[in-house]
A tleap script that builds the chain and sets N, CA, C and O, in Angstrom:
source leaprc.protein.ff14SB
mol = sequence {
  NMET SER ALA ASN LEU GLN ASN LEU VAL GLN
  ILE TYR ALA ARG ALA PHE PRO GLN GLU ARG
  GLY TRP SER ALA ALA GLU PHE ALA ALA LEU
  ILE ARG THR PRO SER SER ILE LEU ILE CYS
  GLU HIE GLY GLY TYR VAL LEU ALA ARG VAL
  VAL MET GLU GLU PHE GLU ILE ILE SER MET
  ALA VAL ASP PRO ASP ILE GLN ARG ARG GLY
  VAL GLY ARG GLY MET LEU SER GLU LEU ASP
  GLN ILE ALA ARG THR ARG GLY ALA THR ARG
  GLY HIE LEU GLU VAL ALA ALA ASP ASN LYS
  PRO ALA ILE ALA LEU TYR HIE SER CYS GLY
  TYR ARG GLU SER GLY ARG ARG THR GLY TYR
  TYR ARG ARG LYS ASP SER GLN PRO VAL ASP
  ALA LEU ASN MET SER LYS SER LEU ASP ALA
  CARG
}
set mol.1.N position { 72.954 22.519 125.642 }
set mol.1.CA position { 74.086 22.473 126.556 }
set mol.1.C position { 74.198 23.765 127.351 }
set mol.1.O position { 74.578 23.731 128.521 }
set mol.2.N position { 73.872 24.915 126.737 }
set mol.2.CA position { 74.051 26.193 127.433 }
set mol.2.C position { 73.170 26.305 128.668 }
set mol.2.O position { 73.581 26.883 129.674 }
set mol.3.N position { 71.942 25.747 128.599 }
set mol.3.CA position { 71.081 25.778 129.782 }
set mol.3.C position { 71.718 24.961 130.903 }
set mol.3.O position { 71.688 25.376 132.062 }
set mol.4.N position { 72.294 23.803 130.571 }
set mol.4.CA position { 72.960 22.992 131.571 }
set mol.4.C position { 74.164 23.709 132.150 }
set mol.4.O position { 74.401 23.649 133.356 }
set mol.5.N position { 74.927 24.386 131.303 }
set mol.5.CA position { 76.078 25.151 131.777 }
set mol.5.C position { 75.619 26.265 132.716 }
set mol.5.O position { 76.259 26.528 133.734 }
set mol.6.N position { 74.519 26.911 132.373 }
set mol.6.CA position { 73.991 27.965 133.255 }
set mol.6.C position { 73.582 27.401 134.602 }
set mol.6.O position { 73.748 28.057 135.630 }
set mol.7.N position { 73.046 26.180 134.603 }
set mol.7.CA position { 72.704 25.532 135.874 }
set mol.7.C position { 73.945 25.320 136.726 }
set mol.7.O position { 73.915 25.548 137.935 }
set mol.8.N position { 75.044 24.884 136.101 }
set mol.8.CA position { 76.293 24.695 136.844 }
set mol.8.C position { 76.780 26.015 137.418 }
set mol.8.O position { 77.195 26.081 138.575 }
set mol.9.N position { 76.729 27.065 136.611 }
set mol.9.CA position { 77.143 28.396 137.062 }
set mol.9.C position { 76.308 28.832 138.265 }
set mol.9.O position { 76.847 29.354 139.240 }
set mol.10.N position { 75.006 28.620 138.196 }
set mol.10.CA position { 74.109 29.036 139.276 }
set mol.10.C position { 74.317 28.216 140.538 }
set mol.10.O position { 74.318 28.768 141.639 }
set mol.11.N position { 74.492 26.915 140.399 }
set mol.11.CA position { 74.732 26.073 141.579 }
set mol.11.C position { 76.019 26.493 142.263 }
set mol.11.O position { 76.062 26.622 143.486 }
set mol.12.N position { 77.080 26.710 141.472 }
set mol.12.CA position { 78.361 27.123 142.049 }
set mol.12.C position { 78.198 28.450 142.796 }
set mol.12.O position { 78.678 28.593 143.921 }
set mol.13.N position { 77.524 29.414 142.176 }
set mol.13.CA position { 77.340 30.738 142.788 }
set mol.13.C position { 76.560 30.642 144.100 }
set mol.13.O position { 76.878 31.341 145.062 }
set mol.14.N position { 75.552 29.788 144.143 }
set mol.14.CA position { 74.771 29.634 145.378 }
set mol.14.C position { 75.568 28.912 146.460 }
set mol.14.O position { 75.467 29.247 147.640 }
set mol.15.N position { 76.356 27.926 146.056 }
set mol.15.CA position { 77.112 27.138 147.029 }
set mol.15.C position { 78.326 27.891 147.567 }
set mol.15.O position { 78.735 27.680 148.709 }
set mol.16.N position { 78.904 28.771 146.744 }
set mol.16.CA position { 80.126 29.484 147.135 }
set mol.16.C position { 80.004 30.981 146.888 }
set mol.16.O position { 80.732 31.522 146.056 }
set mol.17.N position { 79.100 31.666 147.590 }
set mol.17.CA position { 78.878 33.090 147.324 }
set mol.17.C position { 80.083 33.970 147.647 }
set mol.17.O position { 80.186 35.083 147.133 }
set mol.18.N position { 80.989 33.490 148.485 }
set mol.18.CA position { 82.151 34.268 148.884 }
set mol.18.C position { 83.308 34.161 147.885 }
set mol.18.O position { 84.339 34.811 148.059 }
set mol.19.N position { 83.140 33.348 146.846 }
set mol.19.CA position { 84.206 33.110 145.878 }
set mol.19.C position { 83.869 33.724 144.522 }
set mol.19.O position { 82.710 34.012 144.224 }
set mol.20.N position { 84.901 33.916 143.710 }
set mol.20.CA position { 84.677 34.323 142.334 }
set mol.20.C position { 83.997 33.151 141.636 }
set mol.20.O position { 84.480 32.021 141.711 }
set mol.21.N position { 82.917 33.401 140.979 }
set mol.21.CA position { 82.195 32.330 140.312 }
set mol.21.C position { 82.908 31.825 139.075 }
set mol.21.O position { 83.826 32.468 138.567 }
set mol.22.N position { 82.483 30.683 138.602 }
set mol.22.CA position { 82.978 30.130 137.349 }
set mol.22.C position { 82.014 30.516 136.245 }
set mol.22.O position { 80.803 30.544 136.461 }
set mol.23.N position { 82.531 30.811 135.074 }
set mol.23.CA position { 81.687 31.167 133.933 }
set mol.23.C position { 81.270 29.901 133.185 }
set mol.23.O position { 81.860 28.834 133.360 }
set mol.24.N position { 80.252 30.043 132.358 }
set mol.24.CA position { 79.825 28.933 131.514 }
set mol.24.C position { 80.967 28.506 130.593 }
set mol.24.O position { 81.133 27.315 130.329 }
set mol.25.N position { 81.745 29.452 130.109 }
set mol.25.CA position { 82.878 29.138 129.228 }
set mol.25.C position { 83.941 28.320 129.961 }
set mol.25.O position { 84.535 27.414 129.376 }
set mol.26.N position { 84.184 28.631 131.230 }
set mol.26.CA position { 85.164 27.855 132.012 }
set mol.26.C position { 84.683 26.421 132.206 }
set mol.26.O position { 85.453 25.474 132.046 }
set mol.27.N position { 83.405 26.266 132.553 }
set mol.27.CA position { 82.853 24.915 132.684 }
set mol.27.C position { 82.949 24.178 131.346 }
set mol.27.O position { 83.378 23.025 131.301 }
set mol.28.N position { 82.553 24.838 130.264 }
set mol.28.CA position { 82.544 24.198 128.947 }
set mol.28.C position { 83.933 23.723 128.546 }
set mol.28.O position { 84.084 22.626 128.009 }
set mol.29.N position { 84.938 24.534 128.801 }
set mol.29.CA position { 86.308 24.159 128.434 }
set mol.29.C position { 86.750 22.897 129.171 }
set mol.29.O position { 87.406 22.035 128.587 }
set mol.30.N position { 86.398 22.787 130.435 }
set mol.30.CA position { 86.773 21.607 131.211 }
set mol.30.C position { 85.980 20.374 130.792 }
set mol.30.O position { 86.526 19.273 130.713 }
set mol.31.N position { 84.712 20.560 130.528 }
set mol.31.CA position { 83.842 19.442 130.158 }
set mol.31.C position { 84.243 18.857 128.801 }
set mol.31.O position { 84.090 17.656 128.577 }
set mol.32.N position { 84.749 19.688 127.906 }
set mol.32.CA position { 85.129 19.230 126.556 }
set mol.32.C position { 86.322 18.279 126.545 }
set mol.32.O position { 86.499 17.529 125.585 }
set mol.33.N position { 87.131 18.296 127.578 }
set mol.33.CA position { 88.323 17.444 127.552 }
set mol.33.C position { 87.910 15.980 127.662 }
set mol.33.O position { 87.009 15.644 128.430 }
set mol.34.N position { 88.570 15.103 126.892 }
set mol.34.CA position { 88.184 13.689 126.882 }
set mol.34.C position { 88.300 13.000 128.242 }
set mol.34.O position { 87.612 12.010 128.489 }
set mol.35.N position { 89.144 13.501 129.108 }
set mol.35.CA position { 89.344 12.852 130.410 }
set mol.35.C position { 88.295 13.260 131.443 }
set mol.35.O position { 88.290 12.735 132.557 }
set mol.36.N position { 87.415 14.184 131.087 }
set mol.36.CA position { 86.486 14.725 132.089 }
set mol.36.C position { 85.299 13.806 132.350 }
set mol.36.O position { 84.884 13.012 131.506 }
set mol.37.N position { 84.778 13.955 133.561 }
set mol.37.CA position { 83.566 13.272 134.004 }
set mol.37.C position { 82.679 14.349 134.618 }
set mol.37.O position { 83.125 15.081 135.502 }
set mol.38.N position { 81.450 14.457 134.172 }
set mol.38.CA position { 80.488 15.379 134.757 }
set mol.38.C position { 79.291 14.572 135.220 }
set mol.38.O position { 78.641 13.883 134.434 }
set mol.39.N position { 79.011 14.671 136.512 }
set mol.39.CA position { 77.845 14.016 137.094 }
set mol.39.C position { 76.940 15.121 137.625 }
set mol.39.O position { 77.361 15.941 138.441 }
set mol.40.N position { 75.707 15.138 137.161 }
set mol.40.CA position { 74.744 16.147 137.597 }
set mol.40.C position { 73.560 15.467 138.252 }
set mol.40.O position { 72.998 14.513 137.713 }
set mol.41.N position { 73.194 15.956 139.394 }
set mol.41.CA position { 71.969 15.561 140.078 }
set mol.41.C position { 71.153 16.830 140.251 }
set mol.41.O position { 71.677 17.932 140.088 }
set mol.42.N position { 69.903 16.688 140.572 }
set mol.42.CA position { 69.074 17.870 140.800 }
set mol.42.C position { 69.720 18.727 141.882 }
set mol.42.O position { 69.785 18.333 143.047 }
set mol.43.N position { 70.197 19.905 141.483 }
set mol.43.CA position { 70.774 20.834 142.447 }
set mol.43.C position { 72.223 20.580 142.801 }
set mol.43.O position { 72.736 21.189 143.739 }
set mol.44.N position { 72.896 19.703 142.083 }
set mol.44.CA position { 74.296 19.441 142.393 }
set mol.44.C position { 75.054 18.910 141.200 }
set mol.44.O position { 74.464 18.427 140.234 }
set mol.45.N position { 76.366 19.005 141.275 }
set mol.45.CA position { 77.217 18.458 140.230 }
set mol.45.C position { 78.585 18.125 140.820 }
set mol.45.O position { 78.978 18.664 141.855 }
set mol.46.N position { 79.292 17.240 140.155 }
set mol.46.CA position { 80.708 17.002 140.410 }
set mol.46.C position { 81.376 16.919 139.042 }
set mol.46.O position { 80.924 16.196 138.154 }
set mol.47.N position { 82.456 17.669 138.894 }
set mol.47.CA position { 83.246 17.690 137.671 }
set mol.47.C position { 84.626 17.173 138.031 }
set mol.47.O position { 85.298 17.714 138.910 }
set mol.48.N position { 85.043 16.117 137.341 }
set mol.48.CA position { 86.324 15.483 137.645 }
set mol.48.C position { 87.003 15.106 136.341 }
set mol.48.O position { 86.429 15.233 135.259 }
set mol.49.N position { 88.239 14.639 136.467 }
set mol.49.CA position { 88.953 14.109 135.307 }
set mol.49.C position { 89.785 12.922 135.749 }
set mol.49.O position { 90.250 12.854 136.887 }
set mol.50.N position { 89.963 11.986 134.824 }
set mol.50.CA position { 90.787 10.809 135.077 }
set mol.50.C position { 91.998 10.891 134.156 }
set mol.50.O position { 91.866 11.026 132.939 }
set mol.51.N position { 93.166 10.807 134.753 }
set mol.51.CA position { 94.414 10.776 134.001 }
set mol.51.C position { 95.224 9.602 134.538 }
set mol.51.O position { 95.594 9.559 135.712 }
set mol.52.N position { 95.485 8.656 133.651 }
set mol.52.CA position { 96.208 7.431 134.006 }
set mol.52.C position { 95.448 6.719 135.136 }
set mol.52.O position { 94.276 6.378 134.977 }
set mol.53.N position { 96.113 6.498 136.268 }
set mol.53.CA position { 95.480 5.762 137.374 }
set mol.53.C position { 94.863 6.683 138.421 }
set mol.53.O position { 94.469 6.215 139.489 }
set mol.54.N position { 94.771 7.973 138.142 }
set mol.54.CA position { 94.264 8.903 139.154 }
set mol.54.C position { 93.101 9.719 138.627 }
set mol.54.O position { 93.036 10.061 137.446 }
set mol.55.N position { 92.180 10.023 139.538 }
set mol.55.CA position { 91.141 10.979 139.204 }
set mol.55.C position { 91.264 12.171 140.149 }
set mol.55.O position { 91.735 12.056 141.280 }
set mol.56.N position { 90.824 13.315 139.640 }
set mol.56.CA position { 90.865 14.557 140.419 }
set mol.56.C position { 89.495 15.210 140.351 }
set mol.56.O position { 88.932 15.378 139.270 }
set mol.57.N position { 88.968 15.574 141.498 }
set mol.57.CA position { 87.737 16.359 141.525 }
set mol.57.C position { 88.140 17.808 141.307 }
set mol.57.O position { 88.871 18.390 142.108 }
set mol.58.N position { 87.660 18.376 140.222 }
set mol.58.CA position { 87.982 19.747 139.872 }
set mol.58.C position { 87.032 20.706 140.575 }
set mol.58.O position { 87.453 21.739 141.095 }
set mol.59.N position { 85.754 20.361 140.588 }
set mol.59.CA position { 84.748 21.204 141.232 }
set mol.59.C position { 83.558 20.335 141.620 }
set mol.59.O position { 83.149 19.440 140.882 }
set mol.60.N position { 83.022 20.622 142.788 }
set mol.60.CA position { 81.818 19.932 143.253 }
set mol.60.C position { 80.999 20.934 144.038 }
set mol.60.O position { 81.534 21.682 144.856 }
set mol.61.N position { 79.707 20.946 143.788 }
set mol.61.CA position { 78.833 21.853 144.523 }
set mol.61.C position { 77.429 21.269 144.603 }
set mol.61.O position { 76.958 20.585 143.694 }
set mol.62.N position { 76.782 21.562 145.720 }
set mol.62.CA position { 75.383 21.207 145.925 }
set mol.62.C position { 74.687 22.462 146.421 }
set mol.62.O position { 75.181 23.151 147.314 }
set mol.63.N position { 73.539 22.750 145.834 }
set mol.63.CA position { 72.773 23.929 146.250 }
set mol.63.C position { 72.544 23.871 147.759 }
set mol.63.O position { 72.146 22.827 148.276 }
set mol.64.N position { 72.785 24.966 148.473 }
set mol.64.CA position { 72.617 24.963 149.931 }
set mol.64.C position { 71.231 24.522 150.402 }
set mol.64.O position { 71.098 23.977 151.497 }
set mol.65.N position { 70.207 24.752 149.592 }
set mol.65.CA position { 68.849 24.360 149.996 }
set mol.65.C position { 68.652 22.849 150.067 }
set mol.65.O position { 67.714 22.379 150.711 }
set mol.66.N position { 69.522 22.085 149.414 }
set mol.66.CA position { 69.350 20.628 149.440 }
set mol.66.C position { 70.571 19.888 149.988 }
set mol.66.O position { 70.679 18.670 149.845 }
set mol.67.N position { 71.476 20.619 150.608 }
set mol.67.CA position { 72.626 19.954 151.221 }
set mol.67.C position { 72.165 19.090 152.390 }
set mol.67.O position { 71.120 19.335 152.993 }
set mol.68.N position { 72.965 18.077 152.693 }
set mol.68.CA position { 72.708 17.124 153.778 }
set mol.68.C position { 71.513 16.208 153.487 }
set mol.68.O position { 70.837 15.737 154.402 }
set mol.69.N position { 71.270 15.968 152.195 }
set mol.69.CA position { 70.196 15.049 151.787 }
set mol.69.C position { 70.730 13.897 150.949 }
set mol.69.O position { 69.952 13.177 150.324 }
set mol.70.N position { 72.046 13.713 150.926 }
set mol.70.CA position { 72.643 12.589 150.231 }
set mol.70.C position { 73.022 12.827 148.777 }
set mol.70.O position { 73.539 11.925 148.119 }
set mol.71.N position { 72.770 14.033 148.265 }
set mol.71.CA position { 73.096 14.319 146.863 }
set mol.71.C position { 74.602 14.218 146.639 }
set mol.71.O position { 75.043 13.540 145.711 }
set mol.72.N position { 75.392 14.880 147.472 }
set mol.72.CA position { 76.846 14.846 147.327 }
set mol.72.C position { 77.413 13.452 147.482 }
set mol.72.O position { 78.263 13.035 146.695 }
set mol.73.N position { 76.954 12.729 148.483 }
set mol.73.CA position { 77.431 11.361 148.731 }
set mol.73.C position { 77.119 10.462 147.528 }
set mol.73.O position { 77.949 9.651 147.118 }
set mol.74.N position { 75.929 10.614 146.975 }
set mol.74.CA position { 75.552 9.810 145.814 }
set mol.74.C position { 76.419 10.119 144.603 }
set mol.74.O position { 76.832 9.206 143.888 }
set mol.75.N position { 76.696 11.388 144.367 }
set mol.75.CA position { 77.536 11.751 143.230 }
set mol.75.C position { 78.967 11.240 143.418 }
set mol.75.O position { 79.592 10.788 142.459 }
set mol.76.N position { 79.489 11.310 144.651 }
set mol.76.CA position { 80.846 10.807 144.910 }
set mol.76.C position { 80.923 9.295 144.697 }
set mol.76.O position { 81.919 8.789 144.179 }
set mol.77.N position { 79.892 8.588 145.091 }
set mol.77.CA position { 79.846 7.142 144.874 }
set mol.77.C position { 79.830 6.820 143.379 }
set mol.77.O position { 80.541 5.925 142.923 }
set mol.78.N position { 79.021 7.549 142.630 }
set mol.78.CA position { 78.963 7.347 141.184 }
set mol.78.C position { 80.312 7.687 140.541 }
set mol.78.O position { 80.762 6.992 139.631 }
set mol.79.N position { 80.946 8.745 141.011 }
set mol.79.CA position { 82.262 9.109 140.492 }
set mol.79.C position { 83.267 7.990 140.718 }
set mol.79.O position { 84.033 7.655 139.814 }
set mol.80.N position { 83.274 7.412 141.908 }
set mol.80.CA position { 84.186 6.299 142.190 }
set mol.80.C position { 83.983 5.172 141.171 }
set mol.80.O position { 84.951 4.623 140.646 }
set mol.81.N position { 82.732 4.838 140.899 }
set mol.81.CA position { 82.434 3.741 139.968 }
set mol.81.C position { 82.930 4.058 138.562 }
set mol.81.O position { 83.553 3.216 137.915 }
set mol.82.N position { 82.657 5.260 138.095 }
set mol.82.CA position { 83.085 5.654 136.744 }
set mol.82.C position { 84.605 5.706 136.664 }
set mol.82.O position { 85.198 5.229 135.697 }
set mol.83.N position { 85.232 6.284 137.681 }
set mol.83.CA position { 86.697 6.385 137.684 }
set mol.83.C position { 87.335 5.000 137.646 }
set mol.83.O position { 88.323 4.790 136.942 }
set mol.84.N position { 86.774 4.054 138.401 }
set mol.84.CA position { 87.287 2.674 138.374 }
set mol.84.C position { 87.216 2.085 136.965 }
set mol.84.O position { 88.159 1.439 136.508 }
set mol.85.N position { 86.090 2.314 136.277 }
set mol.85.CA position { 85.947 1.754 134.928 }
set mol.85.C position { 86.954 2.375 133.961 }
set mol.85.O position { 87.275 1.785 132.929 }
set mol.86.N position { 87.449 3.562 134.295 }
set mol.86.CA position { 88.469 4.214 133.453 }
set mol.86.C position { 89.887 3.906 133.943 }
set mol.86.O position { 90.857 4.475 133.442 }
set mol.87.N position { 90.004 3.012 134.916 }
set mol.87.CA position { 91.316 2.569 135.355 }
set mol.87.C position { 91.915 3.304 136.537 }
set mol.87.O position { 93.072 3.065 136.885 }
set mol.88.N position { 91.162 4.188 137.160 }
set mol.88.CA position { 91.699 4.944 138.296 }
set mol.88.C position { 91.767 4.066 139.544 }
set mol.88.O position { 90.879 3.251 139.796 }
set mol.89.N position { 92.821 4.245 140.306 }
set mol.89.CA position { 92.995 3.538 141.579 }
set mol.89.C position { 93.123 4.502 142.748 }
set mol.89.O position { 93.156 4.080 143.904 }
set mol.90.N position { 93.197 5.806 142.449 }
set mol.90.CA position { 93.400 6.816 143.489 }
set mol.90.C position { 92.694 8.095 143.069 }
set mol.90.O position { 92.631 8.424 141.884 }
set mol.91.N position { 92.155 8.823 144.072 }
set mol.91.CA position { 91.488 10.088 143.809 }
set mol.91.C position { 92.051 11.219 144.642 }
set mol.91.O position { 92.575 11.003 145.734 }
set mol.92.N position { 91.938 12.439 144.113 }
set mol.92.CA position { 92.442 13.639 144.788 }
set mol.92.C position { 91.425 14.761 144.676 }
set mol.92.O position { 90.597 14.783 143.766 }
set mol.93.N position { 91.503 15.690 145.615 }
set mol.93.CA position { 90.692 16.901 145.563 }
set mol.93.C position { 91.322 17.961 146.454 }
set mol.93.O position { 92.208 17.673 147.258 }
set mol.94.N position { 90.850 19.185 146.297 }
set mol.94.CA position { 91.193 20.275 147.203 }
set mol.94.C position { 89.897 20.877 147.708 }
set mol.94.O position { 88.921 20.991 146.965 }
set mol.95.N position { 89.892 21.260 148.976 }
set mol.95.CA position { 88.703 21.835 149.593 }
set mol.95.C position { 89.144 22.951 150.530 }
set mol.95.O position { 90.190 22.853 151.171 }
set mol.96.N position { 88.354 23.999 150.609 }
set mol.96.CA position { 88.673 25.105 151.511 }
set mol.96.C position { 88.678 24.600 152.953 }
set mol.96.O position { 87.770 23.884 153.376 }
set mol.97.N position { 89.706 24.981 153.694 }
set mol.97.CA position { 89.881 24.506 155.070 }
set mol.97.C position { 88.740 24.930 155.983 }
set mol.97.O position { 88.548 24.329 157.040 }
set mol.98.N position { 87.973 25.957 155.597 }
set mol.98.CA position { 86.851 26.390 156.429 }
set mol.98.C position { 85.515 25.778 155.991 }
set mol.98.O position { 84.471 26.121 156.545 }
set mol.99.N position { 85.537 24.890 155.018 }
set mol.99.CA position { 84.308 24.254 154.533 }
set mol.99.C position { 84.106 22.942 155.297 }
set mol.99.O position { 84.276 21.854 154.748 }
set mol.100.N position { 83.745 23.068 156.551 }
set mol.100.CA position { 83.621 21.908 157.448 }
set mol.100.C position { 82.629 20.852 156.965 }
set mol.100.O position { 82.929 19.663 157.066 }
set mol.101.N position { 81.442 21.238 156.437 }
set mol.101.CA position { 80.528 20.191 155.958 }
set mol.101.C position { 81.126 19.367 154.811 }
set mol.101.O position { 80.971 18.146 154.785 }
set mol.102.N position { 81.801 20.020 153.872 }
set mol.102.CA position { 82.411 19.283 152.757 }
set mol.102.C position { 83.531 18.386 153.257 }
set mol.102.O position { 83.652 17.243 152.818 }
set mol.103.N position { 84.343 18.888 154.163 }
set mol.103.CA position { 85.435 18.075 154.711 }
set mol.103.C position { 84.875 16.834 155.401 }
set mol.103.O position { 85.408 15.736 155.242 }
set mol.104.N position { 83.800 17.012 156.166 }
set mol.104.CA position { 83.171 15.868 156.842 }
set mol.104.C position { 82.650 14.855 155.816 }
set mol.104.O position { 82.806 13.648 155.999 }
set mol.105.N position { 82.031 15.349 154.742 }
set mol.105.CA position { 81.538 14.461 153.688 }
set mol.105.C position { 82.700 13.688 153.070 }
set mol.105.O position { 82.630 12.468 152.925 }
set mol.106.N position { 83.752 14.385 152.712 }
set mol.106.CA position { 84.897 13.719 152.084 }
set mol.106.C position { 85.516 12.687 153.021 }
set mol.106.O position { 85.858 11.587 152.588 }
set mol.107.N position { 85.663 13.030 154.298 }
set mol.107.CA position { 86.192 12.051 155.265 }
set mol.107.C position { 85.304 10.811 155.308 }
set mol.107.O position { 85.803 9.685 155.313 }
set mol.108.N position { 84.000 11.017 155.338 }
set mol.108.CA position { 83.080 9.882 155.427 }
set mol.108.C position { 83.098 9.032 154.158 }
set mol.108.O position { 82.667 7.879 154.179 }
set mol.109.N position { 83.593 9.594 153.053 }
set mol.109.CA position { 83.688 8.856 151.788 }
set mol.109.C position { 85.097 8.308 151.546 }
set mol.109.O position { 85.408 7.848 150.448 }
set mol.110.N position { 85.954 8.359 152.584 }
set mol.110.CA position { 87.256 7.721 152.490 }
set mol.110.C position { 88.433 8.614 152.174 }
set mol.110.O position { 89.559 8.127 152.068 }
set mol.111.N position { 88.211 9.901 152.020 }
set mol.111.CA position { 89.312 10.823 151.740 }
set mol.111.C position { 90.043 11.175 153.029 }
set mol.111.O position { 89.438 11.273 154.097 }
set mol.112.N position { 91.349 11.363 152.911 }
set mol.112.CA position { 92.187 11.764 154.044 }
set mol.112.C position { 93.052 12.936 153.627 }
set mol.112.O position { 93.449 13.048 152.467 }
set mol.113.N position { 93.343 13.809 154.582 }
set mol.113.CA position { 94.180 14.975 154.290 }
set mol.113.C position { 95.579 14.522 153.913 }
set mol.113.O position { 96.181 13.693 154.595 }
set mol.114.N position { 96.095 15.081 152.810 }
set mol.114.CA position { 97.418 14.709 152.336 }
set mol.114.C position { 98.329 15.912 152.136 }
set mol.114.O position { 99.477 15.758 151.720 }
set mol.115.N position { 97.827 17.105 152.428 }
set mol.115.CA position { 98.642 18.301 152.275 }
set mol.115.C position { 97.802 19.552 152.456 }
set mol.115.O position { 96.602 19.479 152.723 }
set mol.116.N position { 98.446 20.696 152.309 }
set mol.116.CA position { 97.769 21.988 152.496 }
set mol.116.C position { 98.426 23.026 151.605 }
set mol.116.O position { 99.649 23.047 151.465 }
set mol.117.N position { 97.619 23.886 151.002 }
set mol.117.CA position { 98.101 25.031 150.232 }
set mol.117.C position { 97.684 26.294 150.982 }
set mol.117.O position { 96.498 26.609 151.080 }
set mol.118.N position { 98.648 26.991 151.493 }
set mol.118.CA position { 98.384 28.181 152.302 }
set mol.118.C position { 97.808 29.307 151.436 }
set mol.118.O position { 98.361 29.642 150.389 }
set mol.119.N position { 96.692 29.884 151.888 }
set mol.119.CA position { 96.083 31.037 151.227 }
set mol.119.C position { 95.618 30.787 149.802 }
set mol.119.O position { 95.585 31.719 148.998 }
set mol.120.N position { 95.260 29.566 149.472 }
set mol.120.CA position { 94.925 29.182 148.099 }
set mol.120.C position { 93.626 29.809 147.593 }
set mol.120.O position { 93.566 30.282 146.459 }
set mol.121.N position { 92.590 29.815 148.429 }
set mol.121.CA position { 91.289 30.339 148.008 }
set mol.121.C position { 91.196 31.825 148.325 }
set mol.121.O position { 91.278 32.237 149.482 }
set mol.122.N position { 91.023 32.617 147.278 }
set mol.122.CA position { 90.839 34.068 147.434 }
set mol.122.C position { 89.358 34.322 147.645 }
set mol.122.O position { 88.516 33.835 146.890 }
set mol.123.N position { 89.059 35.076 148.662 }
set mol.123.CA position { 87.665 35.348 149.000 }
set mol.123.C position { 87.322 36.814 148.771 }
set mol.123.O position { 88.179 37.693 148.864 }
set mol.124.N position { 86.066 37.053 148.473 }
set mol.124.CA position { 85.572 38.427 148.366 }
set mol.124.C position { 85.586 39.038 149.763 }
set mol.124.O position { 85.045 38.446 150.697 }
set mol.125.N position { 86.175 40.177 149.918 }
set mol.125.CA position { 86.134 40.955 151.164 }
set mol.125.C position { 86.591 40.197 152.405 }
set mol.125.O position { 86.098 40.475 153.498 }
set mol.126.N position { 87.516 39.250 152.273 }
set mol.126.CA position { 88.053 38.583 153.458 }
set mol.126.C position { 89.431 38.017 153.140 }
set mol.126.O position { 89.905 38.080 152.005 }
set mol.127.N position { 90.045 37.476 154.146 }
set mol.127.CA position { 91.379 36.902 153.999 }
set mol.127.C position { 91.331 35.614 153.177 }
set mol.127.O position { 90.319 34.914 153.175 }
set mol.128.N position { 92.421 35.304 152.483 }
set mol.128.CA position { 92.490 34.013 151.774 }
set mol.128.C position { 92.380 32.846 152.761 }
set mol.128.O position { 92.694 32.976 153.944 }
set mol.129.N position { 91.935 31.725 152.248 }
set mol.129.CA position { 91.734 30.527 153.057 }
set mol.129.C position { 92.603 29.404 152.488 }
set mol.129.O position { 92.747 29.269 151.273 }
set mol.130.N position { 93.174 28.609 153.380 }
set mol.130.CA position { 93.984 27.474 152.954 }
set mol.130.C position { 93.124 26.434 152.240 }
set mol.130.O position { 91.925 26.313 152.490 }
set mol.131.N position { 93.767 25.694 151.352 }
set mol.131.CA position { 93.146 24.539 150.716 }
set mol.131.C position { 93.718 23.286 151.352 }
set mol.131.O position { 94.932 23.167 151.519 }
set mol.132.N position { 92.858 22.366 151.703 }
set mol.132.CA position { 93.302 21.056 152.150 }
set mol.132.C position { 93.358 20.148 150.932 }
set mol.132.O position { 92.395 20.057 150.171 }
set mol.133.N position { 94.477 19.484 150.752 }
set mol.133.CA position { 94.587 18.448 149.734 }
set mol.133.C position { 94.106 17.161 150.404 }
set mol.133.O position { 94.531 16.830 151.511 }
set mol.134.N position { 93.226 16.450 149.728 }
set mol.134.CA position { 92.720 15.193 150.262 }
set mol.134.C position { 92.833 14.133 149.175 }
set mol.134.O position { 92.726 14.433 147.986 }
set mol.135.N position { 93.048 12.900 149.595 }
set mol.135.CA position { 93.148 11.815 148.624 }
set mol.135.C position { 92.541 10.546 149.200 }
set mol.135.O position { 92.340 10.419 150.408 }
set mol.136.N position { 92.259 9.625 148.313 }
set mol.136.CA position { 91.721 8.323 148.729 }
set mol.136.C position { 92.185 7.275 147.747 }
set mol.136.O position { 92.514 7.568 146.598 }
set mol.137.N position { 92.203 6.065 148.220 }
set mol.137.CA position { 92.519 4.915 147.386 }
set mol.137.C position { 91.206 4.233 147.060 }
set mol.137.O position { 90.350 4.071 147.929 }
set mol.138.N position { 91.046 3.833 145.806 }
set mol.138.CA position { 89.859 3.070 145.422 }
set mol.138.C position { 90.157 1.597 145.617 }
set mol.138.O position { 91.116 1.075 145.048 }
set mol.139.N position { 89.355 0.933 146.406 }
set mol.139.CA position { 89.579 -0.507 146.584 }
set mol.139.C position { 89.184 -1.234 145.315 }
set mol.139.O position { 88.444 -0.695 144.493 }
set mol.140.N position { 89.651 -2.405 145.157 }
set mol.140.CA position { 89.435 -3.186 143.934 }
set mol.140.C position { 88.170 -4.020 144.029 }
set mol.140.O position { 88.245 -5.247 144.097 }
set mol.141.N position { 87.009 -3.377 144.036 }
set mol.141.CA position { 85.741 -4.114 144.107 }
set mol.141.C position { 85.380 -4.688 142.779 }
set mol.141.O position { 84.345 -5.341 142.649 }
savepdb mol mol.pdb
quit
């Protein structure tokens, strides 16, 4: 498990170099919870949790070298399927307002902006960035 946790740490660090990274212990604590879902693809992951009828994406990252190749879209599709089987009908996430590629991906996967947290993301050597709250409804397929 530790090698897998190190992979998550490395992917996050490569995808978000301007942010404080997550430690293996932080990932492990989240993954241990019964409500969590971890989907890993080569060079990417999505970590989410399902509580009652809602799922929340806690963290998602794809290595910059393989972005725009469908890895993120595939993981989001798989997450929708798993969340449905656990009874979820709605999903939520937060994304940095300056992360235009991620916002475009989320929009294309059915997410819509539902709010904003001013100055939520603290950055190394720069001003804080707002978080966009996004949500989607899972259709009953």
